[in-house]
N, C-alpha and C positions, 0 to 999 in steps of 0.2 A: 638781377635786382639792382636799382640805381639808387642813391640817395633823392633828398626831394633840390637839392642844389644843381641834381645833375651830373655827379660824378659818381664814379662806383664805388660800392657799400664797400669800407675794410673788413675781409674774413680775415678773423682771430688764430679759428683753428685753423684756417689755409695757410695763414704767413709761418704760424710755430711749427706746422708740419715741414714746410719750406724750409723752416730755418733750421731745422731738428735734421734735415736730410742733408742740405751743402754741410753741416758740421763735421756730423760722421763722414761727410768725403773729405772733407777736408783732414779731419784724424786720420783717417788711413793714409791720405797723401802723403802725408806729415813722418808718419810712420815711415814706412816702406822708404822712402827720399833719404829721409835723417842721416841713416844706417852709410848710404852711399853714399852721401857727402862728406862723411865721417870718413869713409874711405880713399875716395878719393883726395881730399886734404894730405891725408897720411899717408900717400903715396907719393906726393910731391911737398913733404918735408923731411929734415935731416931726424934722426932715432931723441936727438933731444928735443925738439922743436914739439915731435908730436906727443911725448910724454905731458910737456910743461903748456900747449896750449893746442890740445885735440879738435880745439869748435873755432879754430880761428880759422882767415882761407889763410893759404902758403902765400906769404907775398915776398918774394918774389916766390916764384917756384922752384923748386928741382927738382933737373931728371935724375939724378947718379943713381937713386934708386931702381926706376925704369930703364934704365942702359944699363944698370948691372945685372939686370935680368934677362935682356935680349942678348949682351955680349960677352956673357960666361957660359964655358960650356959646361960648368960643372951643376948650374940651375938649370940643364937639359931644358930652357921652356919649349922649344921650337923642336924636340921629340916629343914631349909629351904634345904638342897643338899636333902635332904631324898625325901621333895614334889618335887622340881624338876624331880628328877629321877622316881619319879612315873609317870609326865603330862609328861617328855620325851615317856617314854616305852609304857606306853598306847596309850601316841598319833601316835609315830612311827609303833604301830603292829593295830592300829586302819585304817590308811593312807594305809599300807602295802596290808594288806588284800581288804577293799573296795576298793582300785583301782586295783588289780592285777583283781580281780572277773569283774568290770564294763570294765577296758580294755580290756581283754577275749571276754564280752559280743557283744564289741561296736568294735573288729576286725577281727572275728573269725566266729559271725553267725548271720544271717541276720532274719530277723522283721520291721513290717512297724513305719514308722515316726523314724527312725534308724538315718540316718541325723539332724534331728528335735530333738531329746534330746540328741545326743553327742554335735550338738553346744550348746542348751541350758547349760551342763555341763561349754564348755568353756565359756560359757558368765561369768562364777565366775571369770574367769580372769579380769574383768573389774571392778570387785565391790571389792576391798580391803577390809581387814578388819578395819580402818581407818575411810571407810568413813558407814560403815555398823553395826559400834559397838553400836551407841544408837538404832535401832533396834533390833539389835540381844539381845541386854539387858533387853530392854523390852519382850522380847521374853523369854529369862531366866526369869524372875521373875515372868512374868505369869506359868511358867512349878514350880516355886518355887527349885530353882536348884541353887540361888544365894546366895556366901560365901561355896562353893564347888570344890572340885578339879576336881568332875568328868565337873563341867560347863565348864572349862577352859580346860582340854582333849577336851569335845566335840565341840567348836569353836574351836580351834587349827587342831584339825581334816576334820571338815568340811572346812575351808577358806585354805587346802590343798590340796584338792580332785581333781581340775580341773588340775593344772601345770601337778600334777603326773599320771594323768590317760593318759594327751597326749604326756609324753615319754613314759609308758608304752603301751598305744594304739601303735605308732609307728614303738615299738620294734615286738611287737607279732605278727604285720601287714605282716613282714618283713618273718616271719616263713612260710617258701615253704606251701602251699597249696594239694603238694602230702604228706609230712606228713603227713598231719591231715585224709585226706582221709585212709594210709595204716595203721594208729591206727583204725579208723572206724571198716576196712573190717578187721581188728585184732580181734575186740570184745570191743571195748575201749566204751565207751557212753564220752560223752562232758568233764564232769567231770574228767572222767579217764584221757582224754588227755589234761588238763588244768591240774592237778596235777600231773602227772607222765611225765610228757615229756613239755607240753609248761616251767613249771617255771624253771625246772632245766635250761631249756636254757635261760633262760631269768636271769638267776642270776646278773648278773654284772648289768642289770636297774635296779633291784629289789635291788642290793645294793646301789645305787648310790641314787633312792628315799627314802630310809630308811637314809640312812648319812644325805641327803640335810634334812628330815626330824626332824632326830635328833638335827640338827645345828637349825632351824627356832625354832623349841620349845624352845631348852631349855633357845637361847635371847631375848625371847618375853618378855614384857613387860608392853603394853598395855590390852593385856588379863587379866593378872591375877590384873592390876590397876584397872579396870572396875567391874570385878566379887569378888576379893575374899576382905570380910574384916579383917576376924579374922587374925591376925599376926600367931598365928600356921599353920596357912596356906600358908604363904608369898613362893611364888618360889625363889630363890635368885637373878633374875634382881630386883623382884621385894624388897625382901629385901636388897639388896645393896642401890637402890635410897632412903628407910627410913633411913638405916644406916648414908650413905650419909648427911640427914639431919638431923641426933641426935647428931652425933662426926663431921662436916662438918670443926670444928676449930682442929683439931687432921689428920692433913694432911697423916700423915705419918700411922697412923691408916689404915684411908679408905683406902689407897695406898694396902696395907694388906690385907681387908677384898675384894678389886674389886679384886684385882689377883689371892687370891684365887679363885672366883666363875668364874674367865672366865679360869681355870687353866684346868679343864676338858673341855672344847671346844677347848681348844687349845693341849690337847693331843688326843683327839678325829678326832679331822681334823689332824692333822700329818699322824695318820696309816689309814684316810677313804681316803684322799687327793687323790689317787693313785683309789682306787672304784667308784668314785666321777667322777671322769675324766676318768676313760673306760668305766663306763656306758653311761655317758652322750654322748659320742664319738660315741663308738658303737651301741645307741642310734638313734643319727644323720643319723649313714652310712645308716644303714640299716633302715629306716624312710624313 
């Protein structure tokens, strides 16, 4: 609809709706990024500068805190980084392997009580780790694997299976049945079809599952806090909490440690964001 003079009529309701949307999005961006900016500013200042001028950019930037954390063995940053990498990579590999196999069984094979077992897996979504951590701790103590990185990997893997199985099952179900029939006619076994045909087609979904698992595992604090006792096994989130408690008076040093701990996640998410969105979108559309 246009006005008499030929120009589009101004839609007041649409204008205020669009203005409100952009206002909310801008507010969310500010809420998310302002703490990150202040954290980076604090990491590049002295303790006095951070206490007196926390919102002013560091000019010139001071790298003493960063270098101290990276160079002093007493801060154990590299050891915590290694522990976090071991846990993250092991958890991700375990989740991708188990979830892809389970999703293939639930999506492409028929057997008795299939619906029951799938619903049993989905029930895991109703019991987050925060609720189940106490019985999990008792089980780990009975298995005598407390204060062991394997226990952290085992728990993180177990509690990330349900949601990821659902993601991959939706993607696997969308693969045409004719493709599977043709593979069987050509002499493929079920595993051959899974390995040679299904997995290559499911790369976006597998990438999304792997990326989400890596981020969740890297940022997990609760499981290492409950399971690990030895400071030599601390992961970065647990080490950051302990570091803050020990050096809490020096906020610039704490800011530098937190910034270094978060940096791998931020870099990884920047590169994996497209894979996560495309994988989840493809799975949702095809499912």
